[in-house]
Each structure stands twice: as C-alpha cells, then as structure tokens.
PALO-516031 format. One record per residue: z, y negated, x of N, C-alpha, C in turn. Coordinates in pm, whole numbers, plus 50000, padded with zeros to 5 digits. Layout:
<<Z, Y, X>, <Z, Y, X>, <Z, Y, X>> ...
END
This chain:
<<43208, 10203, 25607>, <43322, 10126, 25559>, <43432, 10220, 25513>> <<43554, 10203, 25565>, <43663, 10291, 25526>, <43713, 10256, 25389>> <<43760, 10356, 25315>, <43812, 10335, 25181>, <43947, 10400, 25169>> <<44036, 10349, 25080>, <44168, 10405, 25064>, <44161, 10549, 25018>> <<44267, 10623, 25042>, <44266, 10766, 25015>, <44288, 10801, 24871>> <<44350, 10714, 24794>, <44378, 10747, 24656>, <44374, 10624, 24569>> <<44364, 10645, 24434>, <44362, 10534, 24341>, <44491, 10455, 24349>> <<44605, 10525, 24365>, <44733, 10456, 24374>, <44735, 10364, 24496>> <<44686, 10414, 24610>, <44681, 10332, 24729>, <44594, 10210, 24708>> <<44483, 10225, 24635>, <44394, 10113, 24610>, <44468, 09998, 24543>> <<44569, 10030, 24462>, <44639, 09927, 24386>, <44763, 09872, 24456>> <<44803, 09930, 24569>, <44922, 09879, 24637>, <44896, 09840, 24781>> <<44787, 09888, 24840>, <44760, 09865, 24981>, <44684, 09734, 25001>> <<44754, 09622, 24983>, <44693, 09491, 24997>, <44776, 09410, 25096>> <<44709, 09349, 25193>, <44779, 09271, 25294>, <44844, 09148, 25232>> <<44970, 09126, 25263>, <45043, 09012, 25208>, <45027, 08892, 25300>> <<44936, 08803, 25260>, <44908, 08686, 25342>, <44936, 08556, 25267>> <<44987, 08565, 25144>, <45000, 08444, 25062>, <45103, 08347, 25115>> <<45201, 08394, 25194>, <45303, 08305, 25245>, <45245, 08202, 25342>> <<45127, 08233, 25396>, <45064, 08142, 25490>, <44969, 08045, 25420>> <<44963, 08054, 25288>, <44868, 07971, 25214>, <44904, 07824, 25222>> <<44803, 07741, 25231>, <44823, 07597, 25224>, <44739, 07543, 25111>> <<44792, 07443, 25037>, <44715, 07387, 24926>, <44581, 07333, 24974>> <<44478, 07359, 24894>, <44345, 07309, 24925>, <44291, 07239, 24801>> <<44192, 07152, 24823>, <44139, 07076, 24712>, <44011, 07136, 24658>> <<43933, 07055, 24588>, <43809, 07101, 24526>, <43724, 07174, 24626>> <<43694, 07301, 24595>, <43613, 07382, 24684>, <43688, 07429, 24807>> <<43821, 07405, 24815>, <43899, 07457, 24926>, <43932, 07354, 25032>> <<43899, 07227, 25011>, <43934, 07124, 25108>, <44082, 07094, 25100>> <<44136, 07030, 25203>, <44279, 07000, 25206>, <44321, 06922, 25083>> <<44430, 06964, 25019>, <44475, 06903, 24895>, <44598, 06819, 24919>> <<44624, 06721, 24832>, <44747, 06642, 24844>, <44869, 06732, 24839>> <<44973, 06695, 24911>, <45094, 06775, 24918>, <45149, 06801, 24779>> <<45180, 06928, 24750>, <45242, 06962, 24623>, <45145, 06997, 24513>> <<45014, 06978, 24531>, <44916, 07008, 24427>, <44846, 07138, 24459>> <<44839, 07227, 24362>, <44764, 07351, 24382>, <44706, 07397, 24249>> <<44576, 07387, 24236>, <44506, 07436, 24117>, <44465, 07580, 24143>> <<44495, 07668, 24046>, <44474, 07812, 24065>, <44389, 07870, 23953>> <<44301, 07960, 23989>, <44225, 08039, 23893>, <44262, 08186, 23908>> <<44272, 08258, 23797>, <44311, 08398, 23799>, <44215, 08477, 23710>> <<44135, 08565, 23768>, <44035, 08638, 23691>, <44020, 08779, 23748>> <<43990, 08875, 23662>, <43957, 09010, 23707>, <43825, 09005, 23785>> <<43811, 09093, 23882>, <43685, 09097, 23957>, <43574, 09152, 23868>> <<43455, 09095, 23882>, <43337, 09139, 23808>, <43229, 09182, 23907>> <<43136, 09261, 23860>, <43025, 09307, 23944>, <42916, 09200, 23949>> <<42883, 09155, 24071>, <42786, 09046, 24094>, <42783, 08948, 23976>> <<42892, 08874, 23954>, <42906, 08790, 23834>, <42806, 08675, 23827>> <<42804, 08612, 23710>, <42712, 08500, 23688>, <42765, 08374, 23757>> <<42686, 08268, 23756>, <42719, 08145, 23830>, <42847, 08078, 23781>> <<42881, 08092, 23652>, <43002, 08031, 23600>, <43127, 08083, 23668>> <<43128, 08208, 23707>, <43241, 08269, 23779>, <43264, 08194, 23911>> <<43155, 08164, 23981>, <43164, 08094, 24109>, <43196, 07946, 24088>> <<43161, 07893, 23974>, <43197, 07756, 23940>, <43349, 07742, 23933>> <<43415, 07840, 23872>, <43561, 07839, 23866>, <43619, 07851, 24006>> <<43566, 07943, 24087>, <43618, 07960, 24224>, <43611, 07829, 24301>> <<43497, 07760, 24290>, <43479, 07635, 24363>, <43573, 07526, 24313>> <<43614, 07534, 24188>, <43693, 07427, 24126>, <43843, 07438, 24151>> <<43887, 07543, 24219>, <44030, 07562, 24239>, <44065, 07565, 24387>> <<44194, 07550, 24416>, <44243, 07558, 24553>, <44267, 07703, 24594>> <<44311, 07783, 24497>, <44338, 07924, 24522>, <44281, 08007, 24408>> <<44211, 08114, 24444>, <44155, 08204, 24343>, <44222, 08340, 24358>> <<44279, 08390, 24247>, <44351, 08517, 24250>, <44271, 08624, 24177>> <<44239, 08732, 24248>, <44179, 08849, 24184>, <44289, 08922, 24107>> <<44265, 08942, 23977>, <44367, 08999, 23888>, <44326, 09141, 23850>> <<44329, 09232, 23947>, <44275, 09366, 23926>, <44380, 09473, 23901>> <<44508, 09434, 23897>, <44611, 09532, 23862>, <44647, 09520, 23714>> <<44543, 09508, 23633>, <44555, 09507, 23487>, <44458, 09611, 23431>> <<44467, 09637, 23303>, <44391, 09745, 23241>, <44240, 09725, 23253>> <<44172, 09832, 23289>, <44027, 09833, 23292>, <43973, 09839, 23149>> <<43869, 09763, 23121>, <43804, 09763, 22990>, <43659, 09804, 23006>> <<43616, 09900, 22926>, <43478, 09947, 22935>, <43385, 09852, 22860>> <<43255, 09864, 22885>, <43154, 09778, 22822>, <43183, 09631, 22847>> <<43232, 09602, 22965>, <43268, 09466, 23003>, <43192, 09431, 23131>> <<43231, 09321, 23196>, <43161, 09275, 23316>, <43214, 09336, 23444>> <<43319, 09418, 23435>, <43380, 09474, 23556>, <43281, 09559, 23636>> <<43201, 09640, 23566>, <43113, 09735, 23636>, <42965, 09715, 23603>> <<42929, 09601, 23545>, <42788, 09581, 23512>, <42755, 09433, 23504>> <<42626, 09403, 23517>, <42578, 09268, 23495>, <42428, 09270, 23467>> <<42374, 09153, 23438>, <42234, 09141, 23395>, <42147, 09077, 23502>> <<42024, 09124, 23511>, <41923, 09057, 23593>, <41804, 09024, 23503>> <<41718, 08935, 23550>, <41601, 08892, 23474>, <41481, 08981, 23510>> <<41405, 09019, 23407>, <41286, 09102, 23426>, <41172, 09046, 23341>> <<41050, 09097, 23357>, <40940, 09049, 23274>, <40963, 09077, 23125>> <<41050, 09170, 23093>, <41077, 09206, 22953>, <41209, 09152, 22901>> <<41261, 09051, 22968>, <41389, 08995, 22927>, <41496, 09027, 23031>> <<41613, 09072, 22986>, <41720, 09107, 23079>, <41737, 09258, 23088>> <<41795, 09302, 23199>, <41819, 09445, 23221>, <41960, 09461, 23278>> <<42033, 09558, 23225>, <42167, 09586, 23275>, <42162, 09665, 23405>> <<42242, 09626, 23501>, <42272, 09706, 23618>, <42415, 09754, 23601>> <<42434, 09883, 23580>, <42565, 09938, 23546>, <42608, 10042, 23648>> <<42729, 10028, 23699>, <42786, 10127, 23790>, <42859, 10232, 23706>> <<42822, 10359, 23715>, <42888, 10463, 23636>, <43029, 10492, 23687>> <<43127, 10464, 23603>, <43267, 10485, 23644>, <43347, 10562, 23540>> <<43280, 10616, 23438>, <43352, 10687, 23333>, <43398, 10593, 23223>> <<43445, 10650, 23115>, <43481, 10570, 22998>, <43630, 10549, 22980>> <<43713, 10612, 23059>, <43858, 10602, 23040>, <43907, 10459, 23061>> <<43991, 10414, 22968>, <44056, 10284, 22981>, <44203, 10300, 23018>> <<44244, 10423, 23045>, <44383, 10450, 23082>, <44401, 10438, 23233>> <<44364, 10326, 23287>, <44375, 10301, 23430>, <44363, 10152, 23456>> <<44409, 10110, 23570>, <44396, 09971, 23610>, <44259, 09952, 23675>> <<44213, 09828, 23681>, <44084, 09801, 23745>, <44085, 09850, 23889>> <<44195, 09827, 23958>, <44202, 09867, 24099>, <44209, 10017, 24117>> <<44224, 10092, 24009>, <44226, 10239, 24016>, <44091, 10302, 23984>> <<43993, 10221, 23947>, <43864, 10274, 23904>, <43785, 10324, 24025>> <<43758, 10454, 24025>, <43686, 10518, 24133>, <43536, 10526, 24102>> <<43455, 10523, 24205>, <43310, 10539, 24192>, <43274, 10673, 24255>> <<43251, 10772, 24172>, <43223, 10906, 24223>, <43073, 10928, 24248>> <<42991, 10893, 24151>, <42846, 10911, 24160>, <42786, 10796, 24241>> <<42721, 10827, 24352>, <42666, 10723, 24439>, <42517, 10696, 24414>> <<42457, 10764, 24318>, <42314, 10745, 24293>, <42282, 10605, 24240>> <<42379, 10539, 24181>, <42356, 10406, 24126>, <42312, 10306, 24233>> <<42356, 10326, 24357>, <42328, 10229, 24462>, <42178, 10213, 24484>> <<42107, 10326, 24498>, <41963, 10321, 24519>, <41891, 10268, 24395>> <<41941, 10304, 24277>, <41879, 10258, 24152>, <41891, 10107, 24138>> <<42009, 10052, 24168>, <42028, 09908, 24156>, <41942, 09832, 24256>> <<41937, 09882, 24379>, <41857, 09814, 24480>, <41708, 09821, 24445>> <<41664, 09934, 24392>, <41524, 09947, 24351>, <41490, 09848, 24240>> <<41581, 09831, 24144>, <41557, 09737, 24034>, <41555, 09593, 24085>> <<41646, 09559, 24176>, <41651, 09424, 24231>, <41524, 09395, 24311>> <<41482, 09490, 24391>, <41359, 09472, 24468>, <41238, 09454, 24376>> <<41230, 09538, 24275>, <41115, 09536, 24184>, <41100, 09401, 24116>> <<41211, 09344, 24071>, <41204, 09223, 23990>, <41220, 09094, 24069>> <<41268, 09100, 24193>, <41291, 08976, 24268>, <41216, 08967, 24401>> <<41138, 09068, 24436>, <41073, 09065, 24567>, <40976, 08949, 24582>> <<40928, 08895, 24470>, <40837, 08781, 24478>, <40910, 08647, 24465>> <<41040, 08651, 24451>, <41119, 08527, 24445>, <41115, 08457, 24580>> <<41119, 08326, 24577>, <41099, 08245, 24696>, <41197, 08279, 24809>> <<41324, 08308, 24773>, <41427, 08328, 24876>, <41476, 08473, 24884>> <<41398, 08565, 24831>, <41443, 08704, 24833>, <41467, 08754, 24976>> <<41376, 08725, 25066>, <41388, 08775, 25203>, <41510, 08720, 25275>> <<41555, 08600, 25234>, <41670, 08538, 25300>, <41798, 08620, 25278>> <<41807, 08688, 25163>, <41930, 08761, 25130>, <41909, 08912, 25125>> <<41787, 08959, 25141>, <41759, 09101, 25119>, <41832, 09192, 25218>> <<41847, 09150, 25343>, <41916, 09235, 25441>, <42060, 09260, 25399>> <<42126, 09155, 25351>, <42265, 09171, 25309>, <42275, 09270, 25193>> <<42195, 09251, 25090>, <42205, 09337, 24972>, <42157, 09479, 25002>> <<42059, 09492, 25088>, <42014, 09627, 25125>, <42127, 09702, 25196>> <<42201, 09631, 25280>, <42314, 09693, 25348>, <42422, 09735, 25250>> <<42447, 09650, 25150>, <42548, 09681, 25048>, <42509, 09805, 24969>> <<42383, 09813, 24929>, <42339, 09919, 24840>, <42299, 10048, 24911>> <<42238, 10039, 25026>, <42183, 10159, 25089>, <42261, 10210, 25209>> <<42339, 10124, 25272>, <42405, 10164, 25396>, <42557, 10172, 25384>> <<42612, 10143, 25267>, <42756, 10146, 25248>, <42791, 10229, 25125>> <<42882, 10322, 25141>, <42926, 10402, 25028>, <43055, 10343, 24973>> <<43053, 10309, 24845>, <43167, 10245, 24781>, <43238, 10345, 24690>> <<43367, 10363, 24711>, <43442, 10458, 24630>, <43537, 10391, 24531>> <<43552, 10258, 24542>, <43645, 10186, 24455>, <43578, 10061, 24401>> <<43582, 10043, 24269>, <43513, 09931, 24204>, <43569, 09796, 24246>> <<43699, 09784, 24249>, <43761, 09657, 24286>, <43725, 09616, 24428>> <<43724, 09710, 24521>, <43689, 09680, 24660>, <43545, 09629, 24668>> <<43454, 09694, 24598>, <43314, 09651, 24596>, <43301, 09511, 24537>> <<43359, 09492, 24418>, <43347, 09363, 24350>, <43402, 09249, 24435>> <<43520, 09269, 24490>, <43582, 09162, 24567>, <43502, 09131, 24694>> <<43450, 09234, 24757>, <43368, 09210, 24876>, <43246, 09126, 24842>> <<43175, 09162, 24736>, <43055, 09088, 24698>, <43088, 08944, 24660>> <<43192, 08926, 24580>, <43229, 08792, 24535>, <43269, 08703, 24652>> <<43354, 08753, 24740>, <43401, 08671, 24852>, <43287, 08639, 24949>> <<43199, 08735, 24974>, <43089, 08711, 25066>, <42990, 08611, 25009>> <<42954, 08628, 24883>, <42860, 08535, 24820>, <42920, 08395, 24815>> <<43048, 08386, 24779>, <43114, 08256, 24767>, <43120, 08184, 24901>> <<43164, 08252, 25005>, <43186, 08185, 25133>, <43060, 08173, 25217>> <<42983, 08281, 25228>, <42867, 08281, 25317>, <42742, 08220, 25256>> <<42723, 08236, 25127>, <42599, 08191, 25064>, <42615, 08060, 24987>> <<42734, 08035, 24932>, <42756, 07914, 24852>, <42843, 07810, 24924>> <<42899, 07848, 25038>, <42977, 07752, 25117>, <43111, 07715, 25056>> <<43165, 07797, 24969>, <43294, 07769, 24906>, <43406, 07799, 25005>> <<43507, 07712, 25009>, <43618, 07729, 25103>, <43750, 07755, 25032>> <<43745, 07789, 24906>, <43865, 07822, 24830>, <43935, 07942, 24892>> <<44067, 07944, 24884>, <44145, 08056, 24936>, <44147, 08170, 24834>> <<44125, 08292, 24882>, <44130, 08411, 24797>, <44259, 08489, 24823>> <<44325, 08529, 24715>, <44438, 08621, 24725>, <44422, 08727, 24617>> <<44511, 08825, 24619>, <44505, 08936, 24525>, <44640, 08948, 24456>> <<44639, 08965, 24325>, <44765, 08973, 24250>, <44851, 09090, 24294>> <<44790, 09190, 24358>, <44865, 09305, 24406>, <44957, 09271, 24523>> <<44940, 09151, 24579>, <45027, 09107, 24687>, <45167, 09071, 24637>> <<45183, 09062, 24505>, <45307, 09011, 24448>, <45376, 09118, 24363>> <<45506, 09110, 24357>, <45585, 09200, 24274>, <45595, 09136, 24136>> <<45515, 09183, 24042>, <45512, 09125, 23908>, <45575, 09221, 23808>> <<45671, 09171, 23731>, <45742, 09257, 23638>, <45716, 09228, 23493>> <<45666, 09110, 23462>, <45642, 09071, 23323>, <45515, 09137, 23269>> <<45489, 09115, 23140>, <45369, 09169, 23077>, <45294, 09058, 23005>> <<45164, 09083, 22986>, <45076, 08993, 22912>, <45084, 08850, 22965>> <<45102, 08749, 22878>, <45101, 08610, 22922>, <45217, 08581, 23016>> <<45329, 08647, 22994>, <45444, 08628, 23081>, <45415, 08670, 23224>> <<45330, 08771, 23239>, <45292, 08818, 23373>, <45207, 08714, 23445>> <<45117, 08651, 23372>, <45035, 08545, 23430>, <45122, 08428, 23474>> <<45217, 08390, 23389>, <45307, 08280, 23423>, <45388, 08314, 23548>> <<45436, 08437, 23555>, <45511, 08481, 23672>, <45425, 08472, 23798>> <<45299, 08514, 23787>, <45208, 08507, 23901>, <45186, 08362, 23944>> <<45163, 08273, 23848>, <45140, 08132, 23880>, <45263, 08071, 23946>> <<45380, 08114, 23903>, <45504, 08065, 23964>, <45512, 08109, 24110>> <<45473, 08235, 24135>, <45485, 08288, 24271>, <45383, 08229, 24368>> <<45269, 08187, 24318>, <45171, 08123, 24407>, <45189, 07972, 24410>> <<45295, 07924, 24343>, <45330, 07781, 24343>, <45218, 07695, 24284>> <<45162, 07743, 24174>, <45056, 07667, 24108>, <45113, 07547, 24034>> <<45044, 07435, 24043>, <45079, 07318, 23963>, <44979, 07299, 23849>> <<44861, 07361, 23864>, <44759, 07355, 23760>, <44693, 07492, 23748>> <<44654, 07527, 23626>, <44586, 07655, 23602>, <44453, 07628, 23534>> <<44346, 07677, 23595>, <44211, 07663, 23538>, <44171, 07795, 23475>> <<44144, 07793, 23346>, <44111, 07914, 23272>, <43969, 07908, 23218>> <<43910, 08025, 23197>, <43782, 08030, 23129>, <43800, 07994, 22982>> <<43696, 07948, 22914>, <43708, 07902, 22775>, <43747, 08009, 22676>> <<43713, 08135, 22703>, <43743, 08242, 22607>, <43893, 08264, 22590>> <<43972, 08222, 22689>, <44117, 08244, 22684>, <44186, 08156, 22582>> <<44116, 08057, 22528>, <44177, 07970, 22427>, <44227, 08049, 22307>> <<44168, 08167, 22285>, <44203, 08247, 22167>, <44344, 08306, 22177>> <<44397, 08321, 22297>, <44527, 08386, 22309>, <44628, 08311, 22396>> <<44587, 08210, 22469>, <44681, 08135, 22553>, <44761, 08037, 22468>> <<44890, 08032, 22491>, <44978, 07939, 22424>, <45003, 07819, 22517>> <<44947, 07705, 22481>, <44956, 07589, 22567>, <45100, 07550, 22598>> <<45188, 07566, 22500>, <45327, 07526, 22517>, <45398, 07601, 22628>> <<45359, 07726, 22652>, <45422, 07805, 22757>, <45398, 07740, 22894>> <<45276, 07693, 22916>, <45242, 07629, 23043>, <45313, 07495, 23056>> <<45323, 07423, 22945>, <45391, 07294, 22946>, <45538, 07310, 22984>> <<45603, 07410, 22927>, <45744, 07435, 22959>, <45763, 07477, 23103>> <<45661, 07543, 23159>, <45668, 07589, 23297>, <45634, 07478, 23396>> <<45581, 07367, 23346>, <45542, 07256, 23432>, <45409, 07278, 23502>> <<45325, 07362, 23442>, <45193, 07391, 23498>, <45086, 07331, 23408>> <<45003, 07246, 23463>, <44895, 07187, 23385>, <44793, 07293, 23348>> <<44740, 07284, 23227>, <44643, 07383, 23178>, <44509, 07315, 23152>> <<44403, 07372, 23210>, <44268, 07318, 23192>, <44173, 07434, 23163>> <<44078, 07409, 23072>, <43978, 07511, 23040>, <43844, 07470, 23100>> <<43780, 07564, 23168>, <43651, 07538, 23229>, <43542, 07540, 23122>> <<43456, 07442, 23123>, <43343, 07437, 23031>, <43216, 07472, 23109>> <<43140, 07567, 23053>, <43023, 07616, 23123>, <42892, 07550, 23081>> <<42896, 07459, 22986>, <42772, 07403, 22933>, <42701, 07311, 23031>> <<42575, 07283, 23000>, <42495, 07183, 23070>, <42450, 07222, 23210>> <<42454, 07350, 23244>, <42397, 07389, 23373>, <42247, 07360, 23370>> <<42193, 07299, 23476>, <42049, 07271, 23477>, <41966, 07397, 23496>> <<41849, 07398, 23436>, <41756, 07509, 23456>, <41693, 07498, 23594>> <<41642, 07608, 23644>, <41573, 07609, 23772>, <41445, 07691, 23757>> <<41367, 07697, 23862>, <41240, 07770, 23858>, <41270, 07920, 23862>> <<41290, 07980, 23745>, <41332, 08118, 23731>, <41211, 08209, 23706>> <<41203, 08318, 23781>, <41096, 08414, 23758>, <41099, 08464, 23614>> <<40981, 08492, 23561>, <40964, 08548, 23427>, <41015, 08454, 23317>> <<41004, 08324, 23342>, <41039, 08225, 23239>, <40911, 08157, 23193>> <<40906, 08108, 23065>, <41014, 08114, 22967>, <41026, 08255, 22905>> <<41142, 08280, 22837>, <41254, 08185, 22819>, <41342, 08182, 22942>> <<41408, 08068, 22964>, <41506, 08058, 23071>, <41637, 08119, 23022>> <<41701, 08198, 23109>, <41828, 08263, 23071>, <41934, 08231, 23175>> <<42041, 08165, 23131>, <42151, 08129, 23221>, <42242, 08248, 23249>> <<42262, 08334, 23149>, <42366, 08437, 23155>, <42322, 08562, 23230>> <<42284, 08544, 23355>, <42245, 08656, 23441>, <42325, 08648, 23571>> <<42320, 08754, 23650>, <42394, 08761, 23775>, <42358, 08647, 23870>> <<42453, 08614, 23957>, <42433, 08511, 24059>, <42313, 08544, 24148>> <<42275, 08670, 24159>, <42161, 08705, 24246>, <42034, 08636, 24199>> <<42022, 08614, 24069>, <41904, 08546, 24015>, <41893, 08405, 24072>> <<42002, 08333, 24073>, <42003, 08197, 24126>, <41977, 08198, 24276>> <<42040, 08287, 24349>, <42022, 08293, 24493>, <41877, 08321, 24531>> <<41817, 08422, 24469>, <41681, 08459, 24503>, <41579, 08351, 24464>> <<41608, 08277, 24359>, <41512, 08176, 24312>, <41524, 08041, 24381>> <<41646, 07997, 24413>, <41660, 07862, 24471>, <41726, 07861, 24608>> <<41778, 07975, 24655>, <41833, 07984, 24790>, <41947, 07888, 24818>> <<41938, 07812, 24928>, <42047, 07724, 24969>, <42075, 07610, 24871>> <<41988, 07587, 24776>, <42013, 07484, 24675>, <42101, 07535, 24561>> <<42142, 07660, 24565>, <42221, 07719, 24457>, <42346, 07639, 24421>> <<42425, 07590, 24519>, <42545, 07514, 24482>, <42516, 07393, 24393>> <<42402, 07328, 24413>, <42369, 07212, 24329>, <42356, 07253, 24184>> <<42301, 07370, 24158>, <42279, 07415, 24020>, <42407, 07470, 23956>> <<42513, 07485, 24035>, <42640, 07532, 23979>, <42737, 07417, 23960>> <<42752, 07332, 24061>, <42846, 07220, 24049>, <42791, 07088, 24104>> <<42700, 07094, 24198>, <42654, 06971, 24263>, <42586, 06872, 24170>> <<42520, 06924, 24066>, <42448, 06835, 23973>, <42541, 06739, 23901>> <<42669, 06771, 23893>, <42763, 06687, 23817>, <42787, 06552, 23884>> <<42777, 06550, 24016>, <42799, 06423, 24087>, <42682, 06387, 24177>> <<42573, 06461, 24165>, <42454, 06431, 24241>, <42460, 06475, 24386>> <<42566, 06550, 24422>, <42581, 06594, 24562>, <42497, 06718, 24590>> 
END
C-alpha cells in the first residue's frame, strides 16, 4: 500500500469529491431533497460499536482529522475482551501533541504483529473469527502503515461498508478550506457540506452552544448510546459494551447491525 511522502502531504493530499455528494437518508439511503444529517468525528483506531451507530444514523460522515492530536485517547488505541477483563491495543506514535491527527506518523511497525497475536489469542474461538480473520491478518501482517489517520479511516470505512452494510457517504474535512477555529470551524464545515442537521456524540454537550446551531439554521441532535443489547460475548460475565467493534464482529458476525441499531425497530 502506497503512503504519502510527508506528514504535511498527509494533511493536504485528499481527493475533493464532495461536490458530487447527494443527500442520503438513514444509513445512506436516498434522502428527501434539501435534508442532510451530518456527523463529524476524529478517526479512532478500530472504534467501538457506538461510533458505527453514529455513522449509520447520518447521511454524510466527515472524518475530522485536521485537528490537534490528543494522547491517551481513542485515536491510537482501543480495548478488546480477554479472560482477565479488557486489554489495550495501542499503536506507538509518540507523546507529542504538537501535531494534527493527520500528521501522526507510525514509525515502529512491531505493533502490527503484537496486535494480531493478541486478537488471535483472545478471539480465535469466537464463532465468526474465521469469517473476518483474512481481512484483519492482511491489515496487520501484510500491510505497512505509516500514517495513523490513513489506517484508521481505512479500517472504519471497510468495516462500515463491507461488514455492517452501511451506505453513508464518507468525506474528509481536509477536502475543505476551513479558516475558523474551535466551534466556529465546525460550523463553517457544516455550512460547506450543506448540513441541515448535525448529530453529535453526548460528550460534546459540555462545550457545544446550542444557540450557535439555531442561528445557523442547523438542527442539533445528541446521540444516546444507552440500551445496547448484550450478546454472547466470550469471557462473560461480566459483559462489557465499551470494547472495539472487532468483539461484536467476531462474536455475532452478520448479526452485528442488529446489536447496534436494528434492535430499535426490530429490523
């Protein structure tokens, strides 16, 4: 897999395809004219099911990776289930926060074999492990990743479209010329993608000003993550919801969408 030549290129070399975007509905189906619900989130490493719940719930999902990288966060690590509870899978990328997420380089490649070994060890007896093992083995053992954002976005888009059947449109905030900062930058981005509604994670309630969205004419909604049904999870009890999406895939396979959103309407 080819990778950009420099960190700067990683943050600017994005194909501009947003002008061809068409509004889509729940999960990416055709939406009524003029309606576009948008989600905007930084890319995370093999994120938990709630991340994919947001993707499925919007017409357009924007990767927001041209913002500051934060250490000890979900950008470069996530949790899997083990006989002793949960275990972190962490990609070593250094501790500097003086860079954007799209500038984060992966120099040490030893993590790939370690992560795959841990996943094999703890999930090889899962009912659907073999169904997805070729894909993940290729990601970890046959592909060298030099940029965190590229890795994260590849995994998220592939899992969403190929494994969960989500048809939401993906774009990247780097496709747009954004000049504002903080909340103003988000509003500018939503304006440029012609959003009529914005779906946010619940943690953003601490800093989002509802009135700003109202003045902009953009509806604001917060995603609630509660009430996800439990499934037949290895090494339970206790059952743990807050683990990587790989746990759900390996344990329930093609039924995974039902445990993320399908249970709400019985579909």
